[in-house]
N, C-alpha and C positions, 0 to 999 in steps of 0.2 A: 503495500499500498503505501504510495506514495503522498509527501506530509505537502509538498504543492506550493505556491504563492497564495490561496483561499486559506491555506492552513494557517500560515504567517502571518495575512492580516486577518483573522481572525481572532489569533492573540493576539495581537496590537488593540484591534479594537477592545476586546476582554478587558485586556491592559489597563487602559486608557480610560472607561465609562466604571471600571473598578477604582482607580485613584480618583477621580470625581466625584465618585459617590460617597465617597468617605472624607473626602476635602472637609468640611467641616462638622463630621462628626469626633467626638472623643471615645473611643476604643474603652476606657474604663467605662464611661457611661453605658456604652452595651453592652458591656459584663455586667453590670449591676441587673439590665434587663433582663436576660439570659438566666442569671443567679432567680430571678425571684418569680419566675416564667413556671409556669403547670409543666411539667416535662411530662407527667401523664398523657396533657391531651397534644402535645408537643409530638412526640408519639404515635396518637390513634391519627393525627392530622398526616402523618409517614405511611400509615397504614393504610386511611381511605384517599391518597393519592395514589396507591401503590394500585388499587383498587382499577383506575382510568386504564390499564392496560389491560385484560382480561377485556374490558366491557370495546377497547380497540379491536382486539380479536375477534371480539362477534363480531362487529362491522364490516370488518376487514372478510369474513365467512360471506358477508351478504353480498361487497364487492365483486367477490372470485366464483358465485354460485351459477353463473353462464358459461364461464369456463368449466368449473369442478366444484361439487360438492366438499369441498376442506375439513379435514378434521379440528375441532375447536385445538386441542391440545397441541400441533407441531404450528398452529398461527399463532398462538402466544410463546408456544417457546422463541417460536422465530423475533416477536415483539420483544421479547425481554431482549435477546442477544441484540437487536438492533437499538437499545433505548440504552444496552450498554455500551458500547460500540461510541455512537453519541455522546457519553458519559468520559471517556477516555479517551478518544481520538478527534483528530481534528478535518474540518471540514465537511460533519454532519454524515459521515463516511456509514453509519446506522442503516442508512436508508438503502443503503448497497447491502450492507450485511442482511437486514432484517430479507429481501428479496432474494439473496445466497441461502442465506440458512432455511427457507420455505422448500426449492426447487430440493435442497438437499435431501428433505423429511418428506417431499410430494416432488416425487422424481420427472410426473405427469404434469406438471407446471410449470413451463420454460419461464427461463429467467427473465426476457423482456416480459411477458406476460404480467410475472408476479411486480417490476420495477413499474409497468405502466398503470397494473392496479394503484401503489403508493400514490401514483400521480390523483386521480380520484380519489383516493383516502384525505390526500395534502387541500386538497381545493374544496373538499367541502368542508372540512375544518376551516379555511381561511373563511366562507361564506359565514357559519354558524359562526366564526368569534367575532367576526365583524357587525352581523347580528347584536347579538350579547351585550357586546360594546355598547352598541349604541342605545338600546334599553339600559340599560343599567347607566348612562346617562339622561336619559330622560328622568325612569324613577329616583336618581339621587339628587335631581335638581341641579348641578351641576353647569351654571352659565355658559350657556354657548361661545361665548368669546374667549373663556380659561383657557389657559396659551399652556402648551407643555413644549417645553425647548423654542419658542416660536413660533408653534404653531398651535392654531384653534382646535380646542374638539373637534369639532366641527370640520375643522377642514382634514381637522385627520382620518375621522369616518367616514368622510364622502372622498379619500385618497386612498385606503385602505377597504372601500368598498368598491371601489371603480375596477380595483387590479382584480379583486376576488373574482367578482361580478366578470368579467374578459377573460378570465382562465376561464370559468365555469361555462360560458358563454361557448369559450372555441374548444371548451374536451368534450360539451355537448354535441356539437356541430358535428364533431368529428364522429361520436358515437352514433347518432341520428343517421345523417348520413355519409356512410364508408365509401359505396361508390362511387360517390360524387368525389372523395378526397383520393380514393387511388387514383383516378383517371383524373385530377388534376396531374397530381405524381406522377404519375406514366409519362402524359404530356412532356413534363418539366425533363425529365431527368431521363429519360428509356433512350434517346441518343444524344442527348448532347454527353452523358456521363454514364457508358453501361455499366463500367464496373461500381460507381456509387449508387446508381438507382438496385442492383440486385441488392446490395446490400442493405440499402435504404427502407427498398418495398419487405423486406422480411422483417425489419421493424417497425413500420411501420402498418405492419399485419399483428404482430401482436399487439401495439398499441391502439388498435380498433380493439384484437378482443379482450385488452386489459379495462378498454371504458363501453363495455356492453351489458356493463350492470347499469348504466343510466339512458338504455331503453326503454326501461319496464317503470311507468309513475309510480307502483307500488313498492315494489324492490328501490326505488329514489328516495322516496318516501320514511323507506323502512334503514334505511340508509341515514339520513339526516335526522330521524330520533332515534336511533344511538348516539349518534354525533352529540346532539342535544344533549342528551343524559348524560353522557362522558365529560363535557365541560362542565354542567351543574354538579357534578361528583365532584369534578377538579376545586369547583369554587366552593366545594362545603369544606372540601380540608383544607384552603386557605382559609376560610372562617374560621375554621376548629382552631388553627394557628392562629390567627388575631387574638381569641378568645385567649390562648393560652398566655399571651404575653402580658396581659391587662386592655389590649386596645378595644376600644367601646367605637365601634363603627357599624354600620346596617348593613345587611346580608349583601346587598348591591351592590358596595365597595369592593367582598370577595368577586362578586361576579367581573366588575370592570378590572381590577387588577388583574386580574387571572386573563382576560382576554388584552388586555395591553402588553402582559411579558409574553404571552404565544405570537403575539405581532411582529415583536420587539426582536425575539429568539429568533426569529429567521435570518435575519442577518448572520452576515458570518461573525463567528466567534469562537473561544477557547473552546475544549471539551469541556462540557457538560452546563455549557453556556454560562460559566463562574462571569462575573461582572458585569455583561445584562442582563440578569437572573434581578440582582442587584438594585441596578440603575430602576430600570424599568416599577420594579416594587417600591424606591423611595420617591421616585416621579409620581405614580398613582395617586397612591397611601395620601401625601401631602395635599391632594386636591378635596380629600377629608376631612384636613384639619392636623393628620396624624404627625407627631414630630419625628423629623429627620433619624435620631436616637432609639426612637422607637421600629419602626418602619426595618431602619438595617438591619437591626436584633431580629425581629421575625423574618427578615429575609436570608441572614445569613443562618438562625437555626431551621428552618422550613430547609432551607433549600439542601442544607449537610444531611439532615435525616432523612429527607425523601430521596435525597440520590442514592444511600447504602442498600435499600429493600430488592430497587430493580437493579440494580449495577452486580450485588454480587448475585441472585436471581440466573442473569445475563450470563456472568462470567459459570455458573454452573452449567447450566445448559449449553454453552458455547465449545467448553469442556470433554462435555457428554456426548455431542453431535462432532467429535473430533475435527473441530476448525480449529486454523489459524487465521492468525493475523494477516500472514500472507495469500491467503485465500481471497483477503479483503483487493486483490491487487488485481486478482485472475477477473474479480466483480466487473471492477471498473474497467477492464478493457474489455467485456458484454456488455458494456453499459453505454460506454464511448463508441 
């Protein structure tokens, strides 16, 4: 697995954001917050956060239904492996690891099809997260002119919604009109670049297969349902953590902050999203009047405790499946 410029850029961004987040925070005061926190509730918040991943496996199964009726077990283990790799390796290599792992356990699923299904997975996530962000803003009575690092929350919502909506429209177009897409592709590349055409057509066919879940309205509704449930469970985990450190905010704050962080970690960052998570947690909680000390205390504690279960489980399944990090290099070549 190559480190590459994306990995280097991610680490730089994480370091800059972490330094910026901690610049006006007394670590001694943060320690006092943590020392007086309810440890049992913090552990419970990490447990609830880990429940998100089995729910993600259920949703992934629905996405793959047009291709194969995949067992829950391999899907869950592949997701755990992918999250572990995201937590310890740069450049979000966990997506590659997740697609590669499922093909090891279920060989009838092609890597390109598995990878295409993850595009659906992430695009649905983006749309649902933006909707929840806007809903939380509305019910929290946050003034639309409120700014986050120079961006009004309204502009942030519109930009994020536009990007997510455009991506969803593009994927849905490929899913609903596969014949038209392949004809256009063939017309463009068959004569101009025959070698590229053969390889590209194979990838395109796999992508169309991966996007097939969006052709059924009923299946689409099920995918969205599981996505909403998953992100609400994630918000519950956040809220339990808020209570654990003595934070007094409405539940809408947990939905807002969880959504904001989900959008923020889409940017390049170091393994485990260190720095990015803390920056957006502090920024989001500031809108609810939470002090920097309390916000950073929660972010550091929750991030660390929630990091452990899925990373340990991922390493366990990674070893049990006989995978090695050099395997991810092969996955990168297949995805290229």
